[in-house]
C-alpha positions in Angstrom: -59.0 99.8 37.8 -57.6 100.3 41.0 -54.2 99.1 40.2 -51.7 101.5 40.4 -49.3 99.9 38.1 -51.7 100.1 35.3 -50.5 102.3 32.6 -52.3 104.4 29.7 -51.5 107.0 26.8 -51.4 108.1 23.4 -48.6 106.5 21.2 -48.1 109.0 17.8 -46.9 107.0 15.1 -44.5 109.4 12.7 -42.5 109.2 10.0 -41.9 110.1 6.4 -44.0 109.2 3.7 -44.4 105.3 2.7 -42.6 104.0 5.5 -45.3 101.7 6.4 -47.0 103.6 9.4 -50.6 102.6 8.8 -49.9 99.2 8.0 -48.1 98.9 11.5 -50.9 100.8 13.3 -53.3 98.4 11.8 -51.3 95.2 13.0 -50.8 97.1 16.5 -54.4 97.4 17.2 -55.4 94.2 15.6 -58.0 95.6 12.9 -58.0 97.6 9.9 -59.0 100.8 10.8 -56.4 103.2 8.8 -56.7 102.7 4.8 -53.5 101.7 3.1 -52.3 101.7 -0.6 -48.6 100.9 -2.3 -48.6 105.0 -3.0 -47.0 107.2 -0.4 -49.0 109.9 1.3 -52.1 107.8 1.6 -52.8 108.9 5.0 -54.2 112.5 5.3 -55.5 112.6 8.8 -54.9 111.8 12.3 -57.0 108.3 13.3 -57.0 106.6 16.9 -56.6 103.0 17.4 -57.2 101.5 21.0 -55.8 98.7 22.7 -56.9 97.6 26.1 -54.6 95.0 27.9 -54.9 93.9 31.7 -51.7 95.8 32.2 -52.0 98.6 30.1 -54.4 100.7 27.6 -52.8 101.8 24.5 -53.9 104.4 22.4 -52.1 104.1 19.0 -52.1 107.7 16.4 -51.7 107.2 13.0 -50.5 110.2 11.4 -50.0 111.2 8.0 -46.4 111.1 6.4 -45.1 114.5 6.9 -43.5 115.9 3.6 -42.2 118.9 2.4 -42.3 118.7 -1.4 -45.7 119.9 -2.0 -47.4 123.4 -0.3 -51.1 123.6 -0.4 -53.3 124.0 2.3 -54.2 120.3 2.6 -50.5 119.4 2.9 -50.4 122.2 6.0 -53.0 120.4 7.7 -51.6 117.3 7.2 -48.3 118.6 8.7 -49.7 120.3 11.4 -51.3 117.4 12.5 -48.2 115.3 12.6 -46.4 118.0 14.8 -49.5 117.9 17.2 -49.6 114.1 17.2 -45.9 114.2 18.4 -45.6 116.9 20.9 -49.2 115.9 22.4 -48.2 111.9 22.9 -47.0 110.5 25.7 -44.7 108.2 23.8 -43.7 108.9 20.0 -43.1 105.5 17.8 -40.4 107.1 15.1 -40.6 104.8 12.2 -37.8 104.6 9.5 -36.9 101.8 6.7 -33.8 100.6 5.3 -30.7 101.2 6.4 -30.2 105.0 5.8 -31.5 108.1 7.9 -32.4 110.6 5.5 -32.7 114.2 6.2 -36.6 114.2 6.8 -36.3 111.7 9.3 -34.1 113.7 11.2 -36.4 116.8 10.8 -39.0 114.3 12.2 -36.8 113.1 15.1 -36.8 116.7 16.5 -40.7 117.2 16.6 -41.4 115.4 20.4 -40.4 117.7 23.2 -37.4 116.2 24.8 -39.7 115.1 27.7 -41.2 112.7 25.5 -39.8 109.1 25.3 -38.9 108.1 21.4 -38.8 104.7 20.4 -37.1 104.0 16.9 -38.9 101.3 14.9 -37.2 100.1 11.9 -39.7 98.7 9.7 -39.7 96.4 6.7 -36.9 94.3 7.7 -38.2 91.5 5.6 -37.1 93.6 2.6 -33.3 93.2 3.9 -30.8 90.9 1.7 -28.7 90.8 5.0 -30.3 91.2 8.2 -27.0 91.0 9.8 -26.7 95.0 8.6 -29.1 96.2 11.0 -26.5 95.8 14.4 -24.6 98.9 12.7 -27.5 100.7 11.8 -28.7 100.7 14.9 -25.7 101.3 16.7 -25.6 104.6 14.4 -29.4 105.3 15.2 -28.7 104.6 19.0 -25.5 107.2 19.1 -27.2 109.9 16.8 -30.5 110.0 18.1 -30.6 108.2 21.5 -33.9 106.8 21.7 -35.4 105.0 24.4 -35.3 102.0 22.2 -34.8 100.5 19.0 -36.9 97.9 17.6 -36.8 96.6 14.1 -40.1 94.8 13.1 -41.9 93.9 10.0 -45.3 95.3 9.9 -46.3 93.9 6.5 -45.4 90.1 8.2 -46.1 91.3 12.0 -42.6 90.0 12.9 -41.1 91.5 16.6 -44.6 93.4 17.3 -44.7 91.9 20.4 -41.0 92.9 21.3 -42.2 96.4 20.1 -45.1 96.5 22.5 -42.4 95.4 25.5 -40.6 98.4 24.9 -43.4 100.9 24.8 -45.8 99.7 27.6 -43.0 100.3 30.3 -42.5 104.4 29.2 -46.6 105.1 29.4 -47.8 106.9 32.5 -49.3 105.0 35.3 -53.1 105.9 35.3 -56.3 104.4 34.8 -57.9 103.4 31.4 -58.5 106.4 29.1 -61.9 104.6 27.4 -64.3 102.0 27.5 -62.6 98.2 27.3 -64.9 97.9 24.3 -63.7 101.3 22.1 -61.4 100.4 19.3 -61.1 103.9 18.1 -62.2 107.4 18.4 -62.7 107.9 15.0 -66.8 108.2 13.9 -68.3 105.2 11.6 -68.8 108.7 9.1 -65.1 109.3 9.1 -64.5 105.8 8.6 -66.6 105.4 5.8 -64.9 108.5 4.0 -61.6 107.0 4.1 -62.5 103.9 2.5 -64.1 105.2 -0.2 -60.4 107.4 -0.3 -58.7 104.3 -0.4 -60.3 102.5 -3.0 -59.4 105.7 -5.4 -55.8 104.9 -4.4 -55.9 101.4 -5.1 -58.1 101.5 -8.2 -56.9 104.5 -10.3 -53.7 106.0 -11.8 -50.8 107.1 -10.1 -51.7 110.9 -9.6 -55.6 111.1 -9.7 -56.0 110.1 -6.0 -53.6 113.0 -4.6 -56.3 115.2 -6.7 -59.7 113.7 -5.3 -61.3 113.7 -1.9 -64.5 112.3 -0.4 -67.2 113.7 1.4 -69.5 111.8 3.2 -73.0 114.3 2.7 -75.7 111.8 4.7 -75.1 109.0 6.7 -78.1 107.7 8.4 -79.0 104.1 10.5 -82.0 102.8 10.4 -83.0 99.2 11.7 -79.7 97.8 11.2 -79.0 99.4 7.7 -76.5 101.9 7.1 -77.3 104.4 4.3 -74.0 106.4 3.3 -74.6 109.0 0.4 -70.9 110.5 -0.7 -69.3 112.7 -3.1 -65.8 112.3 -4.4 -64.4 115.5 -5.4 -62.1 115.9 -8.1 -60.2 119.4 -9.6 -61.1 119.3 -13.4 -63.8 117.8 -15.5 -61.7 115.5 -17.1 -60.5 114.0 -13.7 -64.5 113.5 -13.5 -64.4 111.6 -16.3 -61.6 109.3 -15.3 -63.3 108.6 -11.9 -66.2 107.3 -13.2 -65.0 105.3 -16.0 -66.4 104.1 -19.4 -69.8 102.9 -18.8 -69.5 103.9 -14.9 -67.5 101.0 -14.3 -64.8 102.5 -12.4 -67.2 104.0 -10.1 -69.2 101.1 -9.7 -66.0 99.1 -8.7 -65.1 101.9 -6.2 -68.4 101.9 -4.6 -68.8 97.9 -4.5 -65.4 97.6 -2.6 -65.9 100.0 -0.3 -69.4 98.9 0.9 -68.0 95.4 1.2 -65.3 96.8 3.4 -67.9 98.9 5.6 -70.3 95.9 6.0 -66.9 93.8 7.2 -66.0 97.0 9.5 -69.5 98.1 10.8 -70.7 94.2 10.7 -74.0 95.4 9.2 -75.4 96.1 6.0 -74.8 99.3 4.1 -76.4 100.9 1.2 -73.7 103.3 -0.5 -74.2 105.9 -3.5 -71.3 107.6 -4.6 -71.2 110.9 -6.8 -68.3 112.3 -8.4 -68.3 116.6 -8.4 -65.6 118.9 -9.7 -64.5 121.6 -6.9 -61.6 123.7 -8.5 -58.8 124.2 -6.0 -60.1 122.3 -3.1 -56.7 121.1 -2.0 -55.6 124.8 -1.8 -59.0 125.9 0.2 -58.9 125.6 4.2 -62.6 126.6 3.9 -63.6 123.7 1.2 -61.0 121.4 3.3 -63.0 122.1 6.5 -66.4 121.5 4.6 -65.2 117.8 4.1 -64.0 117.6 7.6 -60.7 118.1 7.0 -58.8 120.0 9.6 
């Protein structure tokens, strides 16, 4: 690591809900670390993904979608995480979609300090009926917000990600790598297990219920290569508990089965997973409860 031109740093990915930040994050890291769903506001906590190359080490930080509609302790914590990530990063990837800058996009552009370079990422270009419309939009972004670079991509299809990397690497500070070469994340297996369970709630339950649910890992044990994970799904009401469990326990079983399979792929080993459903009224507006669940 004596190469004086080696670069390393943190790259915060920020954007409003549902612009595809987590999909972009997973694509850039080359592994599914951040959970995704078609529903907005899936990500609740920051997660890191480390990419080590011969010329640079990029530490990507996926952040929750910044939003102002709901005022709870949970959303305050989520927004605080976005602000801290944007202000503490070496480079910020400011993700938008479509061909229009919304008010929330503008607010997010203001978060990074002037000293932090910002790269504008126009995501979901695969959905555009006419890609020729990108050029005037790029000119508008450049004139209004003056980012260091503007890169249109499709995170879903993996289009133009090499162009994005080529734009961000020169913006990182020159310094030795921050983590060992074989590290891929700073997040614990306990956290990753919790997130995978929560992803299944978003994918298997209705539109509103996943937002009223959280996951807490009560015990995480590893013995002889077997991970034993005991988790609770936290809901706000008894009626929600019944929905999560489902008729004859079918819904809860589907959540547990799919989450366990994803864990075994991610952890590269056998997993025993047991899940309960518990009611804790007002959990989303209690910082004490959220802290107990590792959300802070």
